[in-house]
C-alpha positions, 0 to 999 in steps of 0.5 A, a space after each residue: 406057190 407061196 410068195 412073199 413081198 419084198 419091201 417095194 412090192 416084188 413078189 419073191 417065191 419061196 419054199 420052206 421044210 422042216 422045224 427047229 432053228 431056221 436057216 436061210 439059203 440064198 443063191 448064186 447067180 447061176 441058180 435059184 431056190 432049187 439049187 439048194 435041194 441038197 441042203 434042204 432034204 439034209 438039214 429040214 430034219 433039225 432045222 427050219 429051212 427056207 429057200 427062195 428065188 431072188 428077184 430076177 429069177 422065175 417064179 419070183 418077179 422079174 421086174 424090168 426097171 433097172 432100179 429095181 435091182 442092186 446089192 442094198 436091195 438084195 440084202 433088203 430081200 433077205 430081210 423082208 424074207 424073214 420079216 414075212 416068215 416071222 424069223 427073228 434070227 436065222 443062220 444065212 447061208 449064200 453062195 456066190 453072189 448070195 455070199 456077197 449078200 449073206 455078208 451084207 446081211 450080217 454087217 447090216 443086221 447082225 443081230 438077225 444072224 445066227 451065223 453066215 456062210 460064204 461060199 464061193 465068194 470073191 468073184 469079181 474082188 481083187 486087190 488090184 484095180 486094174 484086175 478089177 476093171 478087167 473083171 468089171 468088162 467081163 461082167 458087162 460081156 456076161 450081161 450082154 451075152 444074156 441080154 442078146 443071145 437069149 437063155 439057151 445059147 448064153 446059159 450054155 456058155 455060161 455053165 461051161 466056165 472053167 470054175 465050173 469044170 471040176 463039177 462037169 467031170 466029177 458029177 456029169 448028172 449033177 452037172 447036167 441038172 445045174 445046166 438045165 435049171 440055169 437054161 430055164 431062168 429068165 435071160 432079162 432077169 439075169 442081164 439086170 442082175 449083171 448089170 445092176 447088182 454084180 457090176 456095181 456091188 463094192 468089192 470085198 477090198 473096198 468092204 474092208 473097214 466094215 468086214 473088220 468089224 464083222 461080229 457074226 460067226 462066218 464060215 468061208 468055203 471055197 473049192 480049190 479049183 475055183 480060181 476067181 474066188 481063192 483070193 477073196 476067200 483068204 482075204 475074208 479069213 484074214 480080215 474078218 475076226 469070226 471067220 473060219 476057211 474051208 478049202 474043198 479039195 478037187 473042187 470047184 464054183 458049184 461047191 454046195 451041189 458039187 460036194 454036198 456031203 462035205 458041205 453039209 458036215 461043215 454047215 452042221 459043225 457051224 450051226 451046232 457051234 454058233 448056237 452053243 456060243 462056242 464057235 470062237 472056243 478055240 481062241 484064247 480069251 483076253 
């Protein structure tokens, strides 16, 4: 099985396919390297596509030390993966938790990014501090659920969240595959990731100053049924000077697998425009 070593020695499992301009896919909290199969099959025809499982997600290592998890660490894992695979620049495509990480890669290492995709981004980020505290309490409850109830029971509950219902009703087979793969994860990895990454990462509003200087072409994608991510996605569109926003109708949180054809078409346009230097061609030059 192919692995690379993160900067602290943690082993990260990855898969790659195709050749051409690189694309690195970064999965959500409920996903893993397999989440991106519809994108790997599509884009590996023209691109070098890389997908990996983040730390805490088998077959990658699941460190038991809470200090081995965090937003900065997740960002550095992406860069370590690119370094190990000799990828100088890539399109960085992130979903949900992975979208936050993709944004941090774009901020910390813009020269390594051809473009950034932030899909389903914004969970836990709200302008009202009181509502943010409520989201943190929910995140802590989720972390305890995975730690105490075991993966089968916790995964079943987490997969059945309101923002997953559109996927469940539109595509029962796809949803069942998503739920099955989630139930194969590490409960310890999920708990540690929730407590030490998701609970502690800065909100989008706390990142506003940095985001206003974001220089990489950015595509924000959100489902219109993904209520927890709508405000954050609109915020990114308003704040990031290079951002475009695509709202998927009748879609929930799992947009890459729930609507793969529309999602892939949007990525293809982004990749082409970015590589041609035409992403901002619609705006007048000053």
